N, C-alpha and C positions, 0 to 999 in steps of 0.2 A: 403144867399145863402149855402153859403160857408159849414156851421154849419150844415145844413140839408144833405145836397153830404155825408159829417161822419157822417152823422148820417145814413143813410142809407147802407153807406157801412160796419160799423159796423154792423147794421140789417144784412148784408147779412154774413160776417166774422161766425157771433151768429150759420146762420142757417146751412152754411155748417159744422160749426165746432158739431153741433149736431147732424147731418147727422153722419159723421167719430163715434160719437161716440154713435151710433145706429147700423151703422155695425158691430162696435168690439163686440157691446153688443151678436150681435146676433149668430156670429159668437162662442162667448164665449159660449152659449146659446146649440147652435148646437155639441161644445165639449161636453157637459156636460151628453148632452141627449144621442150620443158615450158614455160617460163611464158609464150610469146607463143600455142602454143595455146588455154590455158590463159585468158590473158585475152582469146582473138577468141571466146569461147564466154561472154563477160561478168560472168567467177567469179575474179578474182585469189588466188592461193594464201596470200596474206598472212593472219596471225592474230592480227593488235595498228591496232583504232584510231585514227581517225586525232585522236583526244583534241581534237576541236571543242567547246570548253562542255557541256552536258550537253545537244546535242538529239542527235536521229537524224532521217532523211530513209526520205523513202518515194519513187519516180520511180511518177508514176501516169501517165504519161504513155502507156500503151495499154490502157487506160479508157480511157472517151467518158463525157461530161456528168458529169463531177464536181466538184460544186459543194463539199464534203465531204467530209473525210478523217478517222478517226478512230484512235485507238492504242490498243488493246486489249491490256495486260500482265497477267502473273500469274507467281506464283510455279512452279514442277513440281512440283506434285501437291497444290497450294496452292490459296487462294482468290488472285481477281484485283484491281487494285486498285483499278479502279471497272469500275462495274457499263458495260454493254454500249451502246458510242455515246453515253457521256453527255457532259455537258458536258466536263467537266475529260480526258477524253481525246480532245478539240478537235487537232485539227490545223493550222499558220498557213500558208498559200503562202507560196514564195519568190516576191518583188517582183521577180527578175532572171527566171527561171524557173516557168511558170505551171504546170508541171505536175510541178513541187517540193516537197513538205512536209515540215515540218518537226515534233516534235512536241518538250516542253520538260520532259527529266525531272525535272527538278525537282519539278515536279506532286504528282509521285510522293511526294514527302513530307506533303503533307497524306492520303495516306489513309488512312482509320478501318477497315480492313478488313486490310491488310500494313502492319506498321510496321516502321520504320526506315529507307525510300523503298530506291530500287537499291542493295544492298549488293554490293562484288567479292566472290570466291568463293562466290555462291550460282547458281543454276541460273530461269532467267526462259526463258518463251514470251511472244511477240507475234505478234499480228493486228492486219493494217491493212485498213481497209472502208471503203468510201465510201458515199453519200448514196443511189446507182442500186443499191444492193442485193449488191455486191459487195464479196468477199473474199477476204483470202489463206492457201494452210494454215497451220498452228501452224507458226512459224519459231524456233527458240531465239534465244537473246538472251546478256548478259549483259554486265557495265562495258566488256570487251572492244572494244563494237561503237557504244561511243558517237563519233559525229562518224562513223557509217558510214551506206552507203544502201541500202534494200533495192526488190529491184524486182524486177517478174514476170516470168518464163522465156518463158509463154506453152503450159507444161508446166498440165494440170488434174489436181488428185490428190481421192482419195475422200476428203471431211468424213469428220473422224476419228468424229462423234458422227450425224450423218444419211448414211445411206451414198444418202437420192437424193439427195444434195447432192453438188454439187465444188468444190473449191476453187482458186484459183492459187496456185501454186510459188513460192514469193517466198525468193534469195536475197540474202546481201549482197555490196557490192560489192568489199572488202575484207578480209571475214571469213571467206571460205564455204568456206576448208579444216577450220574448227573450229565453225562457227553454219552452219544453214542449214534447212531441210523437218527437223522434228519425228520421228524412229522411232520409230512409235506403232502399237499397233493399233486399228484401225477396229472399229466398234461390228459389224461382221460378222466381222470374225476377222482382216481380211485386215491382212497385213507394209505398212506406206505409208511415206511419207519413206524418209530416209535419213542425219539424223546425229542421234545422241542428242546428250543438255547433254552438258557437259566433266565433273558430277562424277551420273552416270545411271548405273544398272547395270538389265545384262535383267532380271532380279530384279526389281529396280521396275516396269520396265514393263508386267508380266507382272501384277503385285501391284495396279498399278494397274486394270488391266484386268476384269479376273476377278468381285471381288465387283460389278461394273456389271451384266455381261453373262453370269454362271453360269446364268442360268438363259434365256438366251434360246435353248436348242435346246425349249423347250417352245412359249415365245411368236414367235419368227420360226426354227426350224428353221434356226437354225445349230448348225455338228457344232462346238461348243465342247471340245472332247477333240480332234480332230484341231487346231484353231486351234492350242491350247496347247502340242502337239506340234511343230508347224510354229516355235511363238514359239520353245519352249525348242532346235531346230535353229537357230534364227535368230541369237540367242543364247550361245549358247552355255552354256546354266542346265542344273548339272545337280543342284544344291542344293534343291529343290521345298519341303522344310521352312526354307529363306531365304525364300522368295518364302510360305509359308502366312506365314510369323511377322509379316513385314513388312504383311501383312493382317491383323494382329490388332493391330498396332500403332497404327492410325490412328485416329482421334476416332470416328468411326462404324462400329459395330461390325455386322456383321453377323449377321445371325438362328441360331441354335442348328440350323436345317434347313440355311441356306444356306451353314456352315462343313462342316459333313457332306457336302454334297454339294461343294463346291469340293476336301476334301478326293482325296474319291471323281477327280473331272475329273483332278487333281493326278499323283494317279497312276496314273490309266491312260495319261495322256498322259508322264509317264515311258516307263513299259514300249513304249511305239510307239513313244518317239525313242530309250531306249535300248537296247533287248532283251534285250542280252548282261548288264545291273547290274540284275539284280535286287536288292539293297540298297538300294539307291539311291532306289525308289521307294516304302523305307520311312518316314513322317516319324512323328516323337515330339512328340504334340500339348504333355504336358507339358514340354520340354524350349522346342518352339514359343513358348512362352507367357514363360517365363523369356527369352527372344533377344525377342520382339515390348518386355520394356522394356528392355533392353539398345539397340532399335535409338530407343523414344521418347528414350531418356538424350543419346542423341547426334546430338538434333537431327533424327530418321528417316531416315537417310540406314544403306542395306540393308549400308554396310561395313562396319557395326560388329559384322555376325555374322563375313559371309563373308571378311574381312581383305582385300576389291576384289581378289581376286583371280577374279573373271569378263574370260574375254577382249573384245580389242577386234573390234569388228565389221567393223573398216575401212573405217567413214562417216569416221573421222579424221584431218588429217594428220599424219602419223610423217615423222623429220628424223635426220638424223644418219648421220655420214661409214660408209662400208664395210658400208651396207647391200644396198646393189647390186654390190660384191666391187672398185670404183673403186679403194678408198682403200688395201683389200689388196694386188690388184697394184701401187698406187705403192713399196711397202715390199716388196713382193717384188723391184721392179727396182733400187733403194735399195741394198737387201741383196745385190744381184747384184754391183753395181758398187764397192761397198764386199771386196767379198770378194775379186774382180779386182784392185781395186788395192794392195789387205795383199797376195796371192799374186806381181804382179808385182815390190813392195818386197821381196822376201823373197828371190827368184829375184833377182833386179839382184844383191843384196848377197854371197850366193855367187860370180856372178860378178868382183864385185871382190876378195873373197876366195882366188880362184884366181889 
């Protein structure tokens, strides 16, 4: 009788174990199917570069009559390494593929405007352009993209500076999960692009935009307050004092009149975005000035005063077990198997003692 009970227990454990394996296999197949969909769209979800020397590539196959391609790189919120379409920005055509152009990133080491060349841990953006006048939209970029290839998707995005123009959306072949069309505000206040730089905060996006366009309500009829409200909600920014401090931390300071105007615009926008939180609309200008110095000393990152509390916009890749409940299901099944096995052993022992 005891042997029969143990045999049944072992059979149950085996069946439950096979269920666990089946669930795990189903999860793997599901993930593989998702990857195939992503790849069919031409954008791999890997966030690691191929590490091919110090080159990045651009696929110009969707552009016509291209004889020259340029690579314009700048540090986010700062200066470009070289002037637009200068000789140092020239790319080299691949011998085996006439539509593929390579840019040697070691050229950046000789820049006199941005020192130190391309550095790990810093945020950059890049635009590829051609002799025909076509160009890509601002694309986020970092050392992880070394060896990667950028390509246009066919979609057009409003030029960030000139709303009368459009630029080609461009994505990375193997780094599209973390880098891509820069999520920003256009000159008309529209939210464009899809990906923040890895270290970028929503407060910085708003703080980069407002000083340049705070007077567009007068000159171009742009509803600046509404644009700010939409941006606060998009980036889930509730600390407008940090936005103002970031603006004050910049090397180029706005006039006293513009400072006063921006204070009012930020406060009015906050009231529209978060009408239930009246206290959040208040800005302590003295504290903001002190925070501005903290931001300067930290290398210009608003994280120094926000603690990095801004929530994700959902534009970057996320990974980790249990995020969709699959890992939790596996643990529950395994736990059930262990409890059942233990119970069977106790029952068998009692029967033996009897």
